N, C-alpha and C positions, 0 to 999 in steps of 0.2 A: 678666328672668332674666339672670344673668351666669355666665360659664363658671368653674367651680371646679376643673376637672381633666379627665382623660379616661381611658378604658380602650381598649386596642388589642388586637387579636387577629390572628393570621396563619393563613393557610390555603395549603397548597401547591396550585398551579394548573398547568395545562398549556396552552400555546398550540400547537395542532397545526401541523406543518410545512405550508407552502403552496408550491405550485409556481407560477411565473410565466413569462411569455415576455418576454425582453429583446429589444427591436427596435433594431437599429442602422440608422440612415438615413444613406446616403452620397450626397450630391447629386453630379450630374454637371455639369460646366461646359464650355461651348464659346464660342468667340469669334464674335460676330455679323458682324464685318467681314472675317474671313479664314476660310480653310478648314483651320485648324489642328486638331490632334488634340483629342479629347474628354479632359478631365482629371477624374479621380476619386480620392479618397483610398483607399488600400488598405484592405481589410477587416481588422478586428482579428484577431490570431492566436488560434486555438483549439487546445485539446489534441487534439481530433479534427478534422482539417481537413475542412471541408464538413459537419461534424456539427451536430446540433441541441442538444448538451449543453454547458453551461458547465463550466469547470474546477471550480467549487464543487459542482455536481451530481455530477460524476464522483468528486470527493473524498469526498462524502457516501456514495455507493454503495460505494466502496472501504473506507471506515471501517466502514460497517455490515457489510460482508462479512467483513473480516479482523479487526476489533477486537471485533465483537459477534456474529459467526457467523450473520449473517442471509444465507442463501443467495440467489443471484441469482434463483432461481425464486420465492422468497418475496418478494423485492423487486419483481419484476414484478407480483405480485398486489397489493402495497401501492400501487404506482404506478397500477395499474388502478383501485383503489378511490378514488384521487384524480382519476380521469378522464383519466389519461395512459396510453395503451397503448404499451408498449415491449417488443419481443421479448427473450427471455432471451439470445439470441445477440448482440444489439446490446449489452446490458450486458457480456457477455463480451468483446466487441471493445473496449469502453471500458476494461475492466480491463487488457487487453493494451496499450493506448495509455498508460495510466497507469504500468504496469510499465516500459515502454520509456523513459518520461520520467525515472523515478527510478532507473534502472539504474546510472547513473554515481554517484549518491549512495550506493546500496547497495554498490557496489564499493569506494568510498572508505571507507565505514564498516568493512567487513571488513578492508581494508588497514590502517586506523588501529588497529583492535582487535588485529590480529596483530602490530603494532609494539610493543605493551606487553609487560612482562615476564611477566605471568601471564594465562592464558586458560583458561576453563572450557569444556568441550565435552561434550555428551551428545546422544544420538539417541533418537528415538521412532518407532514404526511409523506409516506413513501409507498407508491403502488408497487406491489410485488406479484409476480405471476403466480397463479394458483391453478396448476394444470388439472387437478381433479374437478374443478368447477368450470374450467374453460374460460376464465376471465381473471382479472386482477383483484386482489384484496388490499385494503389499506392498512399498512403497518406504520411504524413511527421510527424516525431517526432522531435520537436525542443528542444534542450538542452539550458537552460539558466543557466549560472554558474558564481559564484563569488569566489575569493580567493586572498586576499591581504596579506597573511602571508609573502611572499617574500619581500614585500615593507613595512612591519610593518604598514599596513593600517588597517582600521576598518572592512573591509568585511571578514567575516569568510568563510571557504570553504563550499560551498553549491551548489547544482544543483537541478533544477526542470525541468520536461519535460512537454512540451505543445504539444498536438496533434492537427494537422490541416489537413484539407482535401487536401490542396495543398501547393505549394512552392512559390507562387507569392508574389507580392508587398502587396496586401491587407492583407495577413496573417501576414507579417512582421509588417506592420503598426498597425494592431489590437493588436498584442502581445506586442509591445513596446510602446503603447500609455502611455504617462506620464513619460517615462524614459528620463532623461536628463543626459548626461555624455558621456564617451568614450565607444563606442561599439566595441569590439574586434571580428572580423569576418574574414572569408576567402574572396576570391575574387569574390564571387557570386554577380552579378550586381544588383540584386533586393534590396540588402541592401542599395545601393546608393539612393534609392527612399525615404528612411527615413531621415528626416531632423534631424541632431544631434545638 
């Protein structure tokens, strides 16, 4: 028999995520002939100092929460199904550490976006737990966006979200302090309070 051709077919497959433990071994050294200090390399830096999670795991949890709307409660169940029991509050602390780490980048993104000639701004209601009252209260997520591709302008496509406790004039004025240019908005009257 000799080969005269072939047929091929493709099937979409999934390799499930797997968790592993990364062990870092740091040997200690001491001098046999003197009583000098013990020497050891410093531990590698982690996003959560003294924590058990790598930056990759925390980034995965943040992406699942914010990009794919997978709540931390649901993620604790997923991790438990893979044999890793982590409390939801622990995941919340990890998200706080990640937010602290990228805060400078976030501030720079907003500052850069506010430096362009045109800025789009819109708000949407955001229910937030209010434990003292035993219910939720309505806050606002404001989207600040730029995209000058259609006009061959300098502003790249970007969006940053700003959380605010309300939807009034003071929130708009505070968010857009320092912005000079064309503000593209809907017909909400509070925008008129901002001097362009």
